[in-house]
Kinemage of the C-alpha trace (Angstrom):
@kinemage 1
@onewidth
@group {chain A} dominant
@subgroup {mainchain}
@vectorlist {calphas} color= white
{ca met a 1} P 130.862 -131.125 -90.008
{ca arg a 2} L 127.317 -130.584 -88.787
{ca val a 3} L 128.129 -132.054 -85.344
{ca val a 4} L 131.173 -129.800 -85.039
{ca arg a 5} L 129.362 -126.659 -86.203
{ca asp a 6} L 125.935 -127.127 -84.600
{ca val a 7} L 126.715 -129.017 -81.379
{ca leu a 8} L 130.351 -128.829 -80.307
{ca gly a 9} L 131.081 -125.251 -81.404
{ca pro a 10} L 128.220 -123.738 -79.372
{ca leu a 11} L 129.136 -125.856 -76.319
{ca val a 12} L 132.723 -124.602 -76.377
{ca arg a 13} L 131.635 -120.989 -77.031
{ca ala a 14} L 129.199 -121.151 -74.096
{ca asp a 15} L 132.233 -121.644 -71.849
{ca gln a 16} L 134.081 -118.734 -73.519
{ca gly a 17} L 136.243 -120.993 -75.636
{ca ile a 18} L 136.944 -121.116 -79.343
{ca leu a 19} L 136.804 -124.335 -81.349
{ca tyr a 20} L 138.978 -124.427 -84.461
{ca leu a 21} L 138.742 -126.863 -87.340
{ca val a 22} L 142.275 -127.858 -88.289
{ca glu a 23} L 141.550 -130.765 -90.657
{ca leu a 24} L 138.516 -132.638 -91.916
{ca ser a 25} L 138.801 -135.587 -94.264
{ca glu a 26} L 137.263 -139.014 -94.748
{ca arg a 27} L 139.896 -140.479 -92.408
{ca ala a 28} L 140.543 -137.799 -89.811
{ca val a 29} L 139.158 -134.815 -87.988
{ca ala a 30} L 141.495 -132.482 -86.126
{ca leu a 31} L 140.210 -129.768 -83.803
{ca his a 32} L 141.946 -127.196 -81.637
{ca leu a 33} L 140.597 -125.658 -78.428
{ca gly a 34} L 141.487 -122.024 -77.900
{ca gly a 35} L 140.235 -119.009 -75.983
{ca arg a 36} L 139.458 -119.884 -72.374
{ca phe a 37} L 140.435 -123.485 -73.130
{ca ser a 38} L 144.023 -122.493 -73.990
{ca gly a 39} L 145.444 -123.421 -70.607
{ca cys a 40} L 142.482 -124.920 -68.823
{ca pro a 41} L 143.208 -128.056 -66.762
{ca gly a 42} L 139.656 -129.220 -67.563
{ca asn a 43} L 140.556 -129.747 -71.236
{ca thr a 44} L 141.106 -133.460 -70.687
{ca leu a 45} L 137.637 -133.862 -69.205
{ca val a 46} L 135.976 -131.884 -72.003
{ca arg a 47} L 137.949 -133.764 -74.621
{ca arg a 48} L 137.301 -137.283 -73.265
{ca arg a 49} L 133.734 -136.876 -71.970
{ca ile a 50} L 132.153 -134.515 -74.499
{ca leu a 51} L 134.056 -133.889 -77.715
{ca glu a 52} L 135.479 -137.330 -78.503
{ca pro a 53} L 132.258 -139.299 -77.731
{ca ala a 54} L 130.150 -136.960 -79.893
{ca leu a 55} L 132.607 -137.226 -82.778
{ca gln a 56} L 132.980 -140.999 -82.429
{ca lys a 57} L 129.216 -141.444 -82.552
{ca ala a 58} L 128.889 -139.327 -85.700
{ca leu a 59} L 132.130 -140.544 -87.325
{ca pro a 60} L 132.920 -144.016 -85.917
{ca asp a 61} L 135.745 -144.865 -88.349
{ca val a 62} L 137.545 -141.529 -88.246
{ca gln a 63} L 140.739 -140.710 -86.336
{ca ile a 64} L 140.145 -137.841 -83.907
{ca val a 65} L 142.881 -135.411 -82.840
{ca ile a 66} L 142.115 -132.590 -80.413
{ca thr a 67} L 144.801 -130.132 -79.337
{ca ser a 68} L 144.669 -127.031 -77.167
{ca gly a 69} L 146.768 -124.016 -76.389
{ca ala a 70} L 147.415 -120.386 -77.177
{ca leu a 71} L 149.239 -121.197 -80.422
{ca ile a 72} L 146.670 -121.912 -83.123
{ca pro a 73} L 147.727 -124.427 -85.793
{ca glu a 74} L 148.401 -123.010 -89.233
{ca gly a 75} L 145.329 -123.112 -91.457
{ca ala a 76} L 142.893 -123.631 -88.558
{ca glu a 77} L 139.541 -121.902 -88.933
{ca pro a 78} L 137.258 -120.945 -86.030
{ca ile a 79} L 133.912 -122.734 -85.933
{ca gln a 80} L 131.155 -120.116 -85.930
């Protein structure tokens, strides 16, 4: 959670986006990109080059799911 809150959240906010935590468990982490990232074609680049590598380094055995769009998944909480 520290990587998401202290590293990834501020990076996404710096680009006027919102990072939501959808699920966090011992087996999986699910995030959602909103705000400016809702329809951005650069989402794939951000996801594959920044978010996924940082999460894989911190949580090597965890399944990572990152979605984006204007519709925020039920129960998702913004990372402050």
